[in-house]
N, C-alpha and C positions, 0 to 999 in steps of 0.2 A: 388398355382399351376399356371403354365404359361397359360394354356388354360383358366382358370378362369379369370385371369387378362387381357389377351390380346384378348380373343374372346367372352366369355360369358358376362362379365361385360359391355364392350362397346356396344354389341348388345342389352342388356337389357336397357341401358341408351338411345339408339337411339329409341327403341320401346316406352319407357316412354315419351320421348320428343315429339314424333309424335302423340301419343295417348292421352296424358293428355292435358287438356285445361289450366292448371295453368301456369302462367308466372314465370319463374325463375329469381330471382334478384341476380346477381353475385356480383355487386359492390354497387349499389345504394340502399338506403333505401327509399321506397315510403313515409313512414311516415315523414321522414326528409324534403322531398320536400313539402308535405302538410303543415307541420309546418312553413317552411320558407315562403311559399306563404301566409298563414294566418297571420303571423306576419307582413309581408310587407303590406298587405291590411290594417291591423289595424293601422300601423304607418302612411301610406299615408292618410287614412281617418282622423286620429287625426291631422295630419299636415295641411290638407286642412281646417279643422274646425277652427284651431287656426289662420292660416295665411290668410284665406279667409272666414271670419265669415258670409259674406252675401251670400255665395254660397249655393244653395239649397241642401237639404239632398240627393235628387235623383242624382244630379250632382256629389256630393262628393262620393256617393256610386258607381256611374258609373266609375268615374276616378280612384277610389281605386281598383275596380274590374279589370280595364284595366292596373293596375300598372303604371299609368301615373306619371312619374317622372319630368315632365316639370316644375312644380312649385318649386320643390326642386332644380333643376338645375338653375333656374332663381335666386333663393335666394342665392345660392352658388356663382354665378357669380357676384352678387351685393356686397355680404359681403366679398369676398376675397380681395377686394381692401384695406380694413381696417381690416385685419384678426386678428391682435392682439387685437384691441379694440372689435371686434365682437365676439372674442373667449369668452369673459367674458359676454358681454351684448346682443349679437345677437343670431341668430338661426343657426350659422355655425356648432356647435357641433351636434345639433339635425339633421341638414341636412346631415352631414357626416355619422351619424349613420344610417339614412335611406338609403343613398347611399351604405353603407356597407351591409345592409340587402338585398338590391337589387342585389348586387354582389353575396352574399351568395345564393340567389334564383337562379340566373343565373348559378352558378356553380353546384347546385343540378340538374338543368334541363340538363346541359351538361353531367353530370355523368349518369343521367337516359337515355339519348340518347345513350351513349356509352354502357350502360348496355343492352339496346334493341338491339343494333348491335351485341354484343357478344352473346346474347341469340339466335338471328337469325342465327348465324354462328355455334352454338353448334352442331347441327346435322352434318354439314359438317366436323367439326373437329373430331367428334366421328367416323364418317365413315372413315376418313383418318387414325385414330388410329386402326380401325378394318381391314383395307386393307392388311397390311403385313401378318396377321394371316390367312386371307382367301386365300391369294396367296400361302402361305406355305402349307395349307391344300389341295388346288387344285393341287399343284405340287406333293405332296406326294401321293394323290389319283391317279394321272396319272401314276406315277412310279409303284405303287402297281398294277394298272390295267395292265400295260404293262408286268410286271413280271408274273402276273397271267395268261395272255394270252400266254406268251412264255412257261410257265411251262405246261399248259394244252395242247398246240399243239406240245409239245416235240421238239420245234425248238431250244432249248438250247443244245449246243454241249458240251461234256466234253472235257477236255484237251487232253485225249487220242484220241478221234475222230479227233480233229483238227490236232494233231501230225501225225496221220495216213494219213490224207488227204495231208498234206504237204509232207510227205515221198513219197506218190504216185505221186506227181507232179500235173500237170494241169488235171482237170477232163476230161473224155473222150469226153463229149459233146462240149468242147471248143477247143479241139485239132485241129490244122490246120487253125483256124480262126484268122484273124489279126484284130487288132482294128484300126479304122480309125484315 
């Protein structure tokens, strides 16, 4: 039914959106972001342990939790000068994999931000979808109300009454008056 699809369903979705406390995920998967962040933390922690063995465990944990990529970037900058040699014997492949995981996490975060934006606008979009149906109902109600008032007050004239008035000419009350 048209009323179901255009009026009832959007109104129900708006009410659910406003009254429910759950967050709707349209595009992003929160589990994917958690997995990407956990993997990146582990990769950075292992990297720092291998590349900076004298670094304290607390410092490694702090830098991994902050997704500190400075050590990885420094290593890439040093090893890119002799990339073919370091491809086999250096840390360039590992550093690139960590960089790739960082990009993956950043993309997941961006997707989550877009998802939040779409969820915030969902009520507005649903209200816009509801607007034409409400406008049509309001117009129909006004026409029906006007027709009901006209019928009940007997102000509707039949074609015979109008023809008789036209044949009689100008009504007696208006005879002799000029319009400005």
